[in-house]
C-alpha positions, 0 to 999 in steps of 0.5 A: 637868174641863169644860176637859178634856171640851172639849179630848176633843171638839174633838180628836175633831172634829179626827180626825173632820173631818180627811179632808173639811177636807183635800179642802175646803181641798186642804192636808194638815195633820200634827200638831206639837209646838205642837198639844199644847202649845197643848192643855196650855196651854189645859188649865192656863191657862184654869182659872188665868185664869177663877178668878184674878178670884174668887180675888182678889175673895173672898180679900181682900173682907170676909165681909159683902160676900161674902155680900152678893154671892152673889145679885147676877148684874147684874155676872155679866151685864155681864161676859158681855156684854162677852165676847159683844161680843168674840165678835161682833167677831170674828164680824163680822169674819170674815164681812165678810172671807169676803164680801170674799175670795169677791168678790175670787176672783170678780173674779179668776176672772171677769175676762178675761185678755185672751187665749184659754184655751178649748180650748188645749192645752199638751203636752210632745210631745218631749224632745229638748232633754234629749239632750245628745249633739250628734254629726252623726248624733243631731242629724240624727235629733232634727230628722227626729223634730221635723219628722215630728211637725210635719207630723203636727200640721199634718195633723190636722183638729181643730187650728186652730193650733199653735207649739213653744217652751220655755213657755206664755203663762203662763211663759217670760218674764223682765225686763230694762232697755230704753231708748227713743230718748231714752235713758229707761229702763224695765224691761219683760218679754221673750218670744221668739215667733212669729206662731203665738203671737199666733194661737193665744192670739187676741191682737189686733194694735192697731197696725202689722203683722208684716213678712216674717220670712224673713230676720229671723233669731232674734231677729226684729222687735220687737212691744210691748204697749200697757203697754210702749208706754206705759212707754217713753214712746211713743204710737205705734210709728210711729218707736219703738225700743228698745235693751236696756241691757246689750246682751244681746239686741242684741249683735252687731247693726249697729244697736242701736236696733230699731224697734217694728213693731207693738203688740198688746193687753194681757193678764194673763200671771199672777195678776190682782193683778200687772196686765198686764205691759209686754212685748216680744216678739221675733217670728220664724219660728225657734222650737223646744222641747218644749212645744207650744201647741195650738188646738183646734177647740172641742168636739174636745178628746178627737179631739186627744188621741187623735190626739196619742197615735197621733203619739207612738206612731208617732214615738216609740214611746209614748202617754205624754205630759204635757198640761194645758189652759190654762184649768185652769192659769189656775184653778190660779193663783188656788188659794191665793186659793180656799183663803183665801176657803174658810178665811174662809168655814169660820171665819166659819160656826164664829164665827157658831155660837160666838157664838150658842151664847154668846148662848144661854147668856148670854140664858138666864141673864139672861132667867131672872133678869128673870122677876119684873121681866117679871111685875110689868110684865105685872100693870101692864098691859105688852103683848107689844109693850113687853116685846119691845124691853125684852128684845131692847135690850141684845143689839141695842146689843152687836150695834151696838158690835160691828159698829161696832168691826169696820168699820175692823178689816176695812177695815184687814185688807183694805187690808193684804192687797191693798195690793200688788194692782194689780187688787182688788175694792172694799171696798163698803158692800154687804158690810158690810151683808150681814154685818150682816144675816147675823149679826143674823138668825141671833142674833135667831133664837137670842134669839127662842125665849127672849124669846117664852117670857119675854113669855108667862109666867103672871104669877101662877105667877111671883109665886107661885114667885119 
């Protein structure tokens, strides 16, 4: 009946908290058959598990042994302390993991990705690529609309720079194998770009420069980032050259070995844990696409959006277009990490509450049994400073053991979860100390009222009633 009541309360809490939890975790939960199976298993198996020990003990024990054990509670307290220790083990574990994953999330959100994210607007302004009619008249009309839009953007006083492509900086690249001039192979990312790409995202060139791209053709010239130059075993772009292993990009060229004309800074083009990708940029003036990457003048986002709506209405007869700001897209990359940090924090709080409830129940039972001992000690001259360590001692020991066991478990879980991360937060001693302080303070606060009450009992009253 107690377990049935607990299940009903649990389901009531689930129903009440469903909507706020979905908003907190940004995830929609649906009931499944597994939920009902777990509830049924708890209802039937938990009473069986908790009663089987006592059944076996008293069914096979002699009557005199059973009678003698009626008023002994030491073994009961010890077994309850073991369960309390298990509760604290999981509590320390969840608190430490919560602290670490929040630290990891903070590292990822605060780390500079290496390119400009503020006031960068990513907008799908044209949809010409979806028109598969390639008749001469249709192609001419598309070109006129795109040229008209480009002229509008160029005239906008609130736009610092812009460029069109099929994807923004977080998407649109692919990987391929390249060879250096010595035939050594490296797997590198590839991105088609224009000079505007580096200007929009404020990616600095650290060596070399772009030549005149007027006659460079569609693929243009090759620019590498620092990571790509290192992967190709070059220390400088002077005299450096590459060719693609399968010759897809270089097919049809007289000289398949293309020089690297410049080197740019590395940046994180995705999740921080993936590190800075070695990337080759094929830079030319010829670039088109539906996705416009626009660098807005700081503080002029609204004006730019209003301008784009007017331009869309003028050219395409509609004010609707899809857009997002790059800084929001960067944050969205870490949505799962934010969800994991939130889940660990919520469960850590729940674990602390459960552990405190368990501690309260065990300490209430244990300390109440020791009233006679406390009274005798006070009659024999024991002071409060002598009683407090006596009553706190065993619980401090349980906390200490649970904490020591939680340290290697937490380190193992963190190591396994982050083993593929190139950039990850350090597992510092601080998160373990903070976790210990949090749990100990809350736990001692739970104990303090009972210990203080027991230490201040009237010995004469206890001696009369116990």
